[in-house]
DRENVO-487432 format. One record per atom (N, C-alpha, C, CB): z, x, y. Coordinates in nm, 3 decimals, padded with zeros to 5 digits. Glycine has a CB too. Layout:
BEGIN
[node [Z; X; Y]],
...
***
This chain:
BEGIN
[node [14.456; 00.404; 09.778]],
[node [14.426; 00.525; 09.787]],
[node [14.337; 00.564; 09.868]],
[node [14.403; 00.564; 09.692]],
[node [14.330; 00.650; 09.995]],
[node [14.287; 00.702; 10.049]],
[node [14.211; 00.882; 10.039]],
[node [14.363; 00.660; 10.109]],
[node [14.030; 00.824; 10.072]],
[node [14.008; 00.994; 10.052]],
[node [14.135; 01.137; 10.076]],
[node [13.885; 01.025; 10.172]],
[node [14.219; 01.086; 10.160]],
[node [14.287; 01.181; 10.243]],
[node [14.394; 01.209; 10.135]],
[node [14.342; 01.124; 10.396]],
[node [14.372; 01.089; 10.080]],
[node [14.554; 01.115; 09.986]],
[node [14.503; 01.138; 09.875]],
[node [14.688; 00.971; 09.960]],
[node [14.364; 01.132; 09.879]],
[node [14.293; 01.234; 09.677]],
[node [14.264; 01.332; 09.770]],
[node [14.098; 01.167; 09.536]],
[node [14.248; 01.374; 09.858]],
[node [14.231; 01.511; 09.877]],
[node [14.316; 01.641; 09.890]],
[node [14.179; 01.508; 09.961]],
[node [14.515; 01.559; 09.953]],
[node [14.578; 01.591; 09.953]],
[node [14.676; 01.623; 09.850]],
[node [14.580; 01.552; 10.016]],
[node [14.609; 01.537; 09.709]],
[node [14.705; 01.540; 09.579]],
[node [14.580; 01.671; 09.531]],
[node [14.730; 01.349; 09.455]],
[node [14.486; 01.691; 09.542]],
[node [14.407; 01.774; 09.473]],
[node [14.490; 01.882; 09.547]],
[node [14.239; 01.763; 09.484]],
[node [14.484; 01.941; 09.652]],
[node [14.528; 02.024; 09.739]],
[node [14.659; 02.090; 09.628]],
[node [14.569; 01.941; 09.895]],
[node [14.765; 01.985; 09.672]],
[node [14.931; 02.003; 09.556]],
[node [14.906; 02.060; 09.444]],
[node [15.011; 01.857; 09.493]],
[node [14.808; 01.993; 09.356]],
[node [14.771; 02.031; 09.240]],
[node [14.728; 02.208; 09.196]],
[node [14.662; 01.938; 09.228]],
[node [14.638; 02.210; 09.299]],
[node [14.593; 02.329; 09.324]],
[node [14.680; 02.468; 09.314]],
[node [14.548; 02.311; 09.441]],
[node [14.756; 02.450; 09.403]],
[node [14.884; 02.561; 09.456]],
[node [15.015; 02.532; 09.386]],
[node [14.922; 02.546; 09.631]],
[node [14.988; 02.421; 09.319]],
[node [15.123; 02.438; 09.255]],
[node [15.083; 02.510; 09.133]],
[node [15.205; 02.300; 09.223]],
[node [14.989; 02.481; 09.059]],
[node [14.951; 02.590; 08.923]],
[node [14.939; 02.665; 08.967]],
[node [14.848; 02.592; 08.830]],
[node [14.894; 02.743; 09.090]],
[node [14.885; 02.893; 09.121]],
[node [15.005; 02.923; 09.099]],
[node [14.840; 02.942; 09.258]],
[node [15.161; 02.856; 09.113]],
[node [15.254; 02.883; 09.165]],
[node [15.339; 02.928; 09.293]],
[node [15.256; 02.917; 09.114]],
[node [15.235; 02.878; 09.383]],
[node [15.300; 02.867; 09.538]],
[node [15.399; 02.757; 09.576]],
[node [15.186; 02.846; 09.642]],
[node [15.495; 02.768; 09.631]],
[node [15.591; 02.681; 09.676]],
[node [15.509; 02.579; 09.782]],
[node [15.716; 02.768; 09.741]],
[node [15.571; 02.476; 09.699]],
[node [15.474; 02.340; 09.775]],
[node [15.601; 02.242; 09.768]],
[node [15.302; 02.264; 09.667]],
[node [15.553; 02.178; 09.899]],
[node [15.671; 02.048; 09.895]],
[node [15.633; 01.937; 09.992]],
[node [15.834; 02.101; 09.946]],
[node [15.649; 01.854; 09.976]],
[node [15.642; 01.690; 10.058]],
[node [15.742; 01.755; 10.139]],
[node [15.691; 01.510; 09.967]],
[node [15.688; 01.645; 10.254]],
[node [15.814; 01.637; 10.342]],
[node [15.814; 01.515; 10.423]],
[node [15.827; 01.759; 10.439]],
[node [15.881; 01.447; 10.424]],
[node [15.852; 01.267; 10.491]],
[node [15.820; 01.188; 10.373]],
[node [15.698; 01.241; 10.612]],
[node [15.829; 01.041; 10.444]],
[node [15.825; 00.959; 10.359]],
[node [15.685; 00.901; 10.436]],
[node [15.963; 00.874; 10.335]],
[node [15.648; 00.759; 10.317]],
[node [15.538; 00.679; 10.370]],
[node [15.407; 00.716; 10.395]],
[node [15.570; 00.640; 10.472]],
[node [15.384; 00.706; 10.539]],
[node [15.241; 00.756; 10.599]],
[node [15.304; 00.890; 10.662]],
[node [15.153; 00.638; 10.728]],
[node [15.405; 00.902; 10.714]],
[node [15.469; 00.955; 10.749]],
[node [15.439; 01.151; 10.682]],
[node [15.583; 00.860; 10.724]],
[node [15.413; 01.132; 10.550]],
[node [15.459; 01.235; 10.457]],
[node [15.363; 01.300; 10.485]],
[node [15.484; 01.214; 10.314]],
[node [15.428; 01.518; 10.457]],
[node [15.316; 01.607; 10.502]],
[node [15.379; 01.730; 10.400]],
[node [15.303; 01.641; 10.697]],
[node [15.276; 01.760; 10.319]],
[node [15.244; 01.862; 10.263]],
[node [15.297; 02.037; 10.332]],
[node [15.099; 01.829; 10.257]],
[node [15.386; 02.050; 10.255]],
[node [15.401; 02.226; 10.285]],
[node [15.328; 02.294; 10.190]],
[node [15.558; 02.293; 10.273]],
[node [15.252; 02.403; 10.226]],
[node [15.239; 02.560; 10.120]],
[node [15.284; 02.666; 10.235]],
[node [15.038; 02.611; 10.048]],
[node [15.370; 02.736; 10.166]],
[node [15.411; 02.845; 10.167]],
[node [15.345; 02.939; 10.146]],
[node [15.483; 02.851; 10.115]],
[node [15.273; 03.077; 10.235]],
[node [15.232; 03.170; 10.180]],
[node [15.244; 03.285; 10.163]],
[node [15.174; 03.169; 10.193]],
[node [15.243; 03.422; 10.201]],
[node [15.263; 03.542; 10.162]],
[node [15.138; 03.618; 10.285]],
[node [15.240; 03.556; 09.977]],
[node [15.213; 03.628; 10.461]],
[node [15.067; 03.683; 10.446]],
[node [15.049; 03.829; 10.435]],
[node [14.985; 03.644; 10.560]],
[node [14.972; 03.898; 10.473]],
[node [14.934; 04.053; 10.459]],
[node [15.037; 04.120; 10.539]],
[node [14.779; 04.097; 10.516]],
[node [15.108; 04.113; 10.628]],
[node [15.192; 04.188; 10.696]],
[node [15.337; 04.138; 10.644]],
[node [15.165; 04.174; 10.850]],
[node [15.351; 04.074; 10.540]],
[node [15.437; 04.092; 10.478]],
[node [15.567; 03.911; 10.452]],
[node [15.482; 04.235; 10.561]],
[node [15.525; 03.880; 10.582]],
[node [15.608; 03.699; 10.666]],
[node [15.582; 03.648; 10.619]],
[node [15.596; 03.615; 10.790]],
[node [15.630; 03.499; 10.547]],
[node [15.615; 03.397; 10.503]],
[node [15.578; 03.333; 10.608]],
[node [15.705; 03.356; 10.437]],
[node [15.492; 03.222; 10.575]],
[node [15.419; 03.153; 10.695]],
[node [15.384; 02.983; 10.589]],
[node [15.234; 03.275; 10.762]],
[node [15.378; 02.901; 10.707]],
[node [15.435; 02.784; 10.619]],
[node [15.228; 02.733; 10.684]],
[node [15.650; 02.662; 10.692]],
[node [15.218; 02.686; 10.571]],
[node [15.067; 02.580; 10.672]],
[node [15.125; 02.421; 10.623]],
[node [14.827; 02.614; 10.581]],
[node [15.088; 02.320; 10.712]],
[node [15.166; 02.168; 10.696]],
[node [15.013; 02.084; 10.703]],
[node [15.307; 02.115; 10.856]],
[node [15.023; 02.003; 10.589]],
[node [14.873; 01.900; 10.599]],
[node [14.916; 01.804; 10.569]],
[node [14.740; 01.918; 10.511]],
[node [14.856; 01.657; 10.609]],
[node [14.882; 01.569; 10.667]],
[node [14.788; 01.476; 10.656]],
[node [14.910; 01.600; 10.768]],
[node [14.716; 01.373; 10.562]],
[node [14.681; 01.261; 10.584]],
[node [14.700; 01.125; 10.666]],
[node [14.686; 01.250; 10.512]],
[node [14.559; 01.152; 10.794]],
[node [14.486; 00.999; 10.872]],
[node [14.421; 00.973; 10.818]],
[node [14.420; 00.980; 10.991]],
[node [14.390; 00.885; 10.716]],
[node [14.295; 00.751; 10.640]],
[node [14.238; 00.899; 10.574]],
[node [14.155; 00.606; 10.758]],
[node [14.089; 00.983; 10.658]],
[node [14.022; 00.965; 10.563]],
[node [14.017; 01.127; 10.607]],
[node [13.900; 00.847; 10.549]],
[node [14.092; 01.133; 10.742]],
[node [14.094; 01.289; 10.822]],
[node [14.237; 01.371; 10.724]],
[node [14.145; 01.266; 11.051]],
[node [14.194; 01.496; 10.736]],
[node [14.337; 01.572; 10.701]],
[node [14.358; 01.648; 10.839]],
[node [14.332; 01.692; 10.554]],
[node [14.508; 01.661; 10.838]],
[node [14.555; 01.761; 10.947]],
[node [14.621; 01.864; 10.952]],
[node [14.607; 01.721; 11.017]],
[node [14.565; 01.964; 11.011]],
[node [14.612; 02.100; 10.939]],
[node [14.709; 02.161; 11.071]],
[node [14.456; 02.222; 10.887]],
[node [14.831; 02.178; 11.043]],
[node [14.896; 02.233; 11.145]],
[node [15.003; 02.320; 11.112]],
[node [14.937; 02.141; 11.222]],
[node [14.983; 02.457; 11.196]],
[node [15.026; 02.593; 11.172]],
[node [15.211; 02.593; 11.208]],
[node [14.923; 02.706; 11.284]],
[node [15.284; 02.678; 11.204]],
[node [15.416; 02.697; 11.251]],
[node [15.437; 02.726; 11.401]],
[node [15.471; 02.801; 11.177]],
[node [15.287; 02.703; 11.441]],
[node [15.348; 02.694; 11.607]],
[node [15.270; 02.523; 11.649]],
[node [15.261; 02.872; 11.745]],
[node [15.261; 02.493; 11.576]],
[node [15.231; 02.382; 11.640]],
[node [15.100; 02.346; 11.676]],
[node [15.295; 02.381; 11.735]],
[node [14.978; 02.403; 11.632]],
[node [14.878; 02.406; 11.648]],
[node [14.852; 02.298; 11.544]],
[node [14.826; 02.528; 11.650]],
[node [14.719; 02.225; 11.578]],
[node [14.669; 02.171; 11.450]],
[node [14.531; 02.138; 11.470]],
[node [14.747; 02.049; 11.401]],
[node [14.502; 02.126; 11.384]],
[node [14.311; 02.116; 11.316]],
[node [14.265; 02.025; 11.252]],
[node [14.259; 02.214; 11.214]],
[node [14.159; 01.899; 11.286]],
[node [14.184; 01.780; 11.210]],
[node [14.007; 01.825; 11.136]],
[node [14.222; 01.599; 11.323]],
[node [14.021; 01.811; 10.972]],
[node [13.918; 01.829; 10.917]],
[node [13.864; 01.695; 10.826]],
[node [13.942; 01.948; 10.849]],
[node [13.729; 01.684; 10.767]],
[node [13.725; 01.573; 10.745]],
[node [13.755; 01.638; 10.554]],
[node [13.576; 01.482; 10.818]],
[node [13.754; 01.508; 10.486]],
[node [13.859; 01.501; 10.320]],
[node [13.698; 01.530; 10.221]],
[node [13.973; 01.264; 10.268]],
[node [13.664; 01.636; 10.288]],
[node [13.524; 01.655; 10.184]],
[node [13.548; 01.787; 10.093]],
[node [13.361; 01.684; 10.285]],
[node [13.389; 01.787; 10.042]],
[node [13.410; 01.872; 09.909]],
[node [13.411; 02.045; 09.927]],
[node [13.280; 01.830; 09.804]],
[node [13.339; 02.053; 10.049]],
[node [13.338; 02.142; 10.125]],
[node [13.477; 02.214; 10.186]],
[node [13.262; 02.092; 10.209]],
[node [13.609; 02.124; 10.268]],
[node [13.702; 02.165; 10.268]],
[node [13.813; 02.183; 10.221]],
[node [13.707; 02.153; 10.310]],
[node [13.787; 02.097; 10.116]],
[node [13.904; 02.136; 09.961]],
[node [13.853; 02.242; 09.972]],
[node [13.901; 02.062; 09.783]],
[node [13.704; 02.322; 09.939]],
[node [13.684; 02.463; 09.856]],
[node [13.750; 02.586; 09.988]],
[node [13.468; 02.493; 09.806]],
[node [13.709; 02.524; 10.118]],
[node [13.805; 02.607; 10.228]],
[node [13.929; 02.663; 10.201]],
[node [13.841; 02.529; 10.334]],
[node [14.029; 02.540; 10.174]],
[node [14.152; 02.511; 10.167]],
[node [14.196; 02.598; 09.991]],
[node [14.165; 02.323; 10.188]],
[node [14.124; 02.586; 09.969]],
[node [14.203; 02.654; 09.815]],
[node [14.142; 02.784; 09.849]],
[node [14.152; 02.584; 09.625]],
[node [14.028; 02.819; 09.889]],
[node [14.036; 03.014; 09.936]],
[node [14.155; 03.008; 10.003]],
[node [13.898; 03.099; 10.062]],
[node [14.252; 02.960; 10.076]],
[node [14.337; 03.051; 10.143]],
[node [14.438; 03.140; 10.027]],
[node [14.427; 02.959; 10.253]],
[node [14.417; 03.121; 09.937]],
[node [14.490; 03.120; 09.805]],
[node [14.465; 03.286; 09.721]],
[node [14.418; 02.974; 09.705]],
[node [14.333; 03.276; 09.807]],
[node [14.187; 03.417; 09.802]],
[node [14.226; 03.528; 09.906]],
[node [13.994; 03.350; 09.868]],
[node [14.286; 03.464; 10.035]],
[node [14.274; 03.542; 10.178]],
[node [14.364; 03.588; 10.191]],
[node [14.250; 03.485; 10.296]],
[node [14.478; 03.527; 10.132]],
[node [14.653; 03.555; 10.192]],
[node [14.709; 03.683; 10.067]],
[node [14.787; 03.355; 10.171]],
***
């Protein structure tokens, strides 16, 4: 299990415990984690995360991507999304 896989599992567990809609899509190395948030405007938005080795790719609904490292600081940043939304 890579650092990226462990990172994704922690994100899944965290948001699942908070009651956010969390689901896995795809299989094997193409698996991606989808988290659904309700934005301040009332619309539902989806964040998609996938692991690429020790990196995490974050995608939004418009196809934009951001690559981050699977670090404790970035884990806290993603957990912070629940407080911002």
